[in-house]
C-alpha positions as CSV (number, residue, x, y, z in Angstrom):
1,M,-2.1,-19.6,-33.0
2,A,-4.4,-19.3,-36.0
3,D,-3.0,-16.9,-38.7
4,H,-2.5,-13.9,-36.5
5,A,-0.9,-14.8,-33.2
6,V,2.0,-16.4,-31.4
7,L,1.8,-17.9,-27.9
8,V,5.0,-17.6,-25.8
9,E,5.1,-20.0,-22.8
10,F,7.5,-19.6,-19.9
11,G,6.4,-22.4,-17.6
12,E,3.7,-24.8,-16.6
13,A,2.7,-23.8,-13.1
14,I,1.6,-20.6,-11.3
15,D,4.9,-19.0,-10.1
16,R,5.9,-15.4,-9.5
17,A,9.3,-15.8,-11.2
18,V,7.6,-17.3,-14.3
19,H,5.0,-14.5,-14.4
20,D,7.9,-11.9,-14.1
21,E,9.1,-13.2,-17.5
22,V,5.6,-12.8,-18.9
23,L,5.6,-9.2,-17.6
24,R,9.0,-8.4,-19.0
25,L,8.0,-9.5,-22.5
26,D,4.7,-7.6,-22.2
27,A,6.6,-4.5,-21.3
28,R,9.1,-4.9,-24.2
29,V,6.8,-5.8,-27.1
30,S,5.4,-3.0,-29.2
31,S,5.0,-2.0,-32.8
32,D,8.5,-0.6,-32.7
33,T,10.0,-4.0,-31.6
34,V,7.8,-6.3,-33.6
35,T,6.6,-5.3,-37.0
36,G,2.8,-5.7,-37.4
37,F,2.3,-6.0,-33.6
38,L,-1.4,-5.4,-32.5
39,E,-1.9,-6.6,-29.0
40,A,-0.4,-8.6,-26.2
41,V,-2.5,-10.7,-23.8
42,P,-0.6,-11.8,-20.7
43,A,-1.7,-14.8,-18.6
44,Y,-0.3,-16.9,-15.7
45,V,2.6,-18.6,-17.6
46,N,2.3,-17.3,-21.1
47,I,1.5,-14.3,-23.3
48,L,-0.4,-14.2,-26.6
49,I,1.1,-11.9,-29.2
50,C,-1.3,-10.8,-31.9
51,F,-0.1,-9.4,-35.2
52,D,-1.4,-8.2,-38.5
53,P,-1.0,-11.2,-41.0
54,L,-1.2,-8.8,-43.9
55,V,2.0,-7.1,-42.6
56,T,4.1,-10.0,-41.2
57,D,4.0,-13.7,-40.5
58,H,4.7,-16.2,-37.7
59,A,8.3,-16.7,-38.5
60,A,9.2,-13.0,-38.5
61,V,7.3,-12.4,-35.3
62,E,8.9,-15.4,-33.6
63,K,12.3,-14.2,-34.5
64,A,11.6,-10.7,-33.1
65,L,10.2,-12.2,-29.9
66,R,13.2,-14.4,-29.4
67,R,15.4,-11.4,-29.7
68,L,13.4,-9.6,-27.0
69,I,13.4,-12.6,-24.7
70,D,17.1,-13.1,-25.1
71,A,17.9,-9.4,-24.4
72,P,19.7,-8.6,-21.1
73,G,17.2,-9.0,-18.2
74,T,15.6,-6.2,-16.4
75,A,13.3,-6.3,-13.5
76,P,9.6,-6.1,-14.5
77,E,7.8,-2.9,-13.8
78,I,6.2,-2.8,-10.3
79,G,2.5,-2.6,-10.5
80,Q,0.4,-0.4,-8.2
81,Q,-1.0,-1.7,-4.9
82,Q,-4.8,-1.8,-4.9
83,D,-6.9,-2.0,-1.8
84,V,-10.0,-4.1,-1.8
85,H,-12.5,-4.1,1.1
86,I,-14.1,-7.3,2.2
87,C,-16.9,-8.2,4.6
88,Y,-17.0,-11.7,6.0
89,D,-20.5,-11.7,7.4
90,A,-22.2,-15.0,7.2
91,D,-24.7,-14.2,4.4
92,F,-21.8,-12.8,2.3
93,A,-19.6,-15.9,3.1
94,P,-21.7,-19.0,2.8
95,D,-18.7,-21.3,2.2
96,L,-16.5,-19.9,5.1
97,P,-17.6,-22.6,7.6
98,A,-17.0,-25.4,5.1
99,V,-13.6,-24.0,4.2
100,A,-12.7,-23.8,7.9
101,Q,-13.8,-27.4,8.5
102,A,-12.0,-28.7,5.5
103,V,-8.6,-27.1,6.4
104,G,-9.0,-27.7,10.2
105,L,-9.0,-24.0,11.2
106,S,-11.5,-21.7,12.9
107,T,-13.4,-19.3,10.7
108,E,-11.5,-16.4,12.2
109,A,-8.2,-18.2,11.4
110,V,-9.3,-18.7,7.8
111,I,-10.2,-15.0,7.6
112,A,-6.8,-14.0,9.1
113,A,-5.0,-16.3,6.6
114,H,-6.9,-14.8,3.7
115,L,-6.1,-11.2,4.7
116,A,-2.4,-12.2,5.0
117,G,-2.2,-13.5,1.4
118,D,0.4,-12.0,-0.9
119,Y,-1.8,-11.3,-3.9
120,R,-0.9,-10.3,-7.4
121,V,-3.0,-9.8,-10.5
122,Y,-1.9,-12.4,-13.0
123,M,-4.5,-12.3,-15.8
124,Y,-8.0,-11.4,-16.9
125,G,-10.4,-14.0,-18.3
126,F,-13.7,-15.8,-18.2
127,A,-16.0,-12.8,-17.8
128,P,-15.6,-9.0,-17.9
129,G,-13.4,-7.7,-15.1
130,Y,-12.5,-11.1,-13.8
131,A,-9.0,-10.5,-12.6
132,Y,-7.3,-13.7,-11.5
133,L,-5.1,-13.2,-8.4
134,A,-2.7,-15.8,-7.1
135,G,-1.3,-15.7,-3.5
136,V,-3.9,-17.6,-1.4
137,P,-1.9,-19.0,1.6
138,E,-1.3,-22.7,1.5
139,A,-3.1,-23.2,4.8
140,I,-6.5,-22.4,3.2
141,R,-6.1,-23.8,-0.3
142,L,-8.8,-26.1,-1.5
143,P,-9.6,-27.6,-4.9
144,R,-12.7,-26.4,-6.7
145,K,-16.1,-27.7,-5.7
146,T,-17.4,-30.8,-7.5
147,A,-20.4,-28.8,-8.7
148,P,-20.9,-25.1,-9.3
149,V,-23.4,-22.9,-7.5
150,R,-25.7,-20.7,-9.5
151,D,-26.6,-17.0,-9.1
152,V,-23.5,-16.0,-7.0
153,A,-23.7,-12.3,-6.3
154,A,-21.4,-9.8,-7.9
155,G,-18.6,-8.7,-5.5
156,S,-18.3,-12.2,-4.1
157,V,-14.7,-13.0,-3.1
158,V,-14.0,-16.6,-4.1
159,I,-11.0,-18.9,-3.8
160,A,-9.8,-22.1,-5.3
161,G,-6.3,-23.6,-4.9
162,P,-3.8,-20.7,-4.9
163,Q,-6.2,-18.4,-6.8
164,C,-8.6,-15.7,-5.7
165,L,-11.0,-13.3,-7.6
166,I,-13.7,-10.8,-7.0
167,T,-16.8,-11.5,-9.2
168,T,-18.2,-8.7,-11.2
169,L,-21.4,-10.3,-12.5
170,V,-24.1,-12.5,-11.1
171,M,-22.8,-15.9,-12.3
172,P,-22.3,-19.5,-11.3
173,T,-19.0,-20.5,-9.7
174,G,-17.4,-23.7,-8.4
175,W,-15.0,-21.7,-6.2
176,W,-15.4,-21.2,-2.4
177,I,-17.3,-18.0,-1.5
178,I,-15.7,-16.6,1.6
179,G,-16.8,-12.9,1.6
180,R,-18.1,-10.0,-0.4
181,S,-16.5,-6.7,-1.5
182,P,-18.2,-3.4,-2.1
183,T,-15.0,-2.2,-4.0
184,Q,-15.9,-1.5,-7.6
185,I,-13.7,-3.7,-9.7
186,L,-15.4,-3.0,-13.1
187,D,-16.8,0.4,-14.1
188,G,-18.3,0.6,-17.6
189,E,-18.3,4.4,-17.5
190,K,-14.5,4.6,-17.5
191,G,-14.2,4.1,-21.2
192,E,-11.2,2.3,-22.4
193,R,-10.0,1.4,-18.9
194,P,-13.0,0.1,-17.1
195,A,-11.2,-2.3,-14.8
196,L,-9.6,-1.3,-11.5
197,F,-6.6,-3.6,-11.8
198,D,-3.7,-3.9,-14.3
199,V,-1.9,-7.2,-14.7
200,G,1.1,-7.0,-12.3
201,D,-0.7,-5.0,-9.7
202,T,-0.7,-6.2,-6.1
203,V,-3.9,-6.5,-4.1
204,R,-4.4,-6.0,-0.3
205,F,-7.7,-7.1,1.3
206,T,-8.9,-5.0,4.2
207,R,-11.7,-6.3,6.4
208,I,-14.8,-4.1,7.0
209,D,-18.0,-4.5,8.9
210,R,-21.6,-4.5,7.5
211,T,-22.1,-0.8,8.1
212,A,-19.0,0.1,6.1
213,F,-20.0,-2.3,3.4
214,E,-23.4,-0.8,2.9
215,A,-22.0,2.8,3.0
216,E,-19.5,1.9,0.2
217,A,-21.6,-0.4,-2.0
218,V,-22.7,1.0,-5.3
219,P,-26.6,1.2,-5.5
């Protein structure tokens, strides 16, 4: 990738076992194992390894990475469990009725399915603090909308296919808006670690009512 990076791909589809391989390499790579190493950026099925082109080159980095990949396997480090509150009130979940109709369930059944999802943080991208989760149950998976909606509120919980995320900015989205969370996912006052999640963390959604939402929401 350009003159300063190598992209290592472990698969082509969202899969926990594939992502485990991404996490293993992410945990192993460092300046001690790869000369000139600067940064690793993990994603769903691949990981970008950035290096200093004044110190090393693609061939040397690839050789070092293959050695790390071929080393005896160890289980990836277990991330922390993060709890995220969500309110499914109608004005927070404008797409909930449409999702229910499309999948042939009641709105309460859609909510129950969403709460039962097995969510893991797979990557960051698109906008600051946008942590992409996979684990949406098959029963409520829908493709993205044919057209995006503008001015979607920060804190909106949106789903598309097997993916779910909590928006951190007012932005357009083509995903289905099924609730809103007061949990602060991105805090610019936290310095070098402004995001709540690390890649590899698991996420559990907990349902709250409007009163609890308003008590927790950041002014």
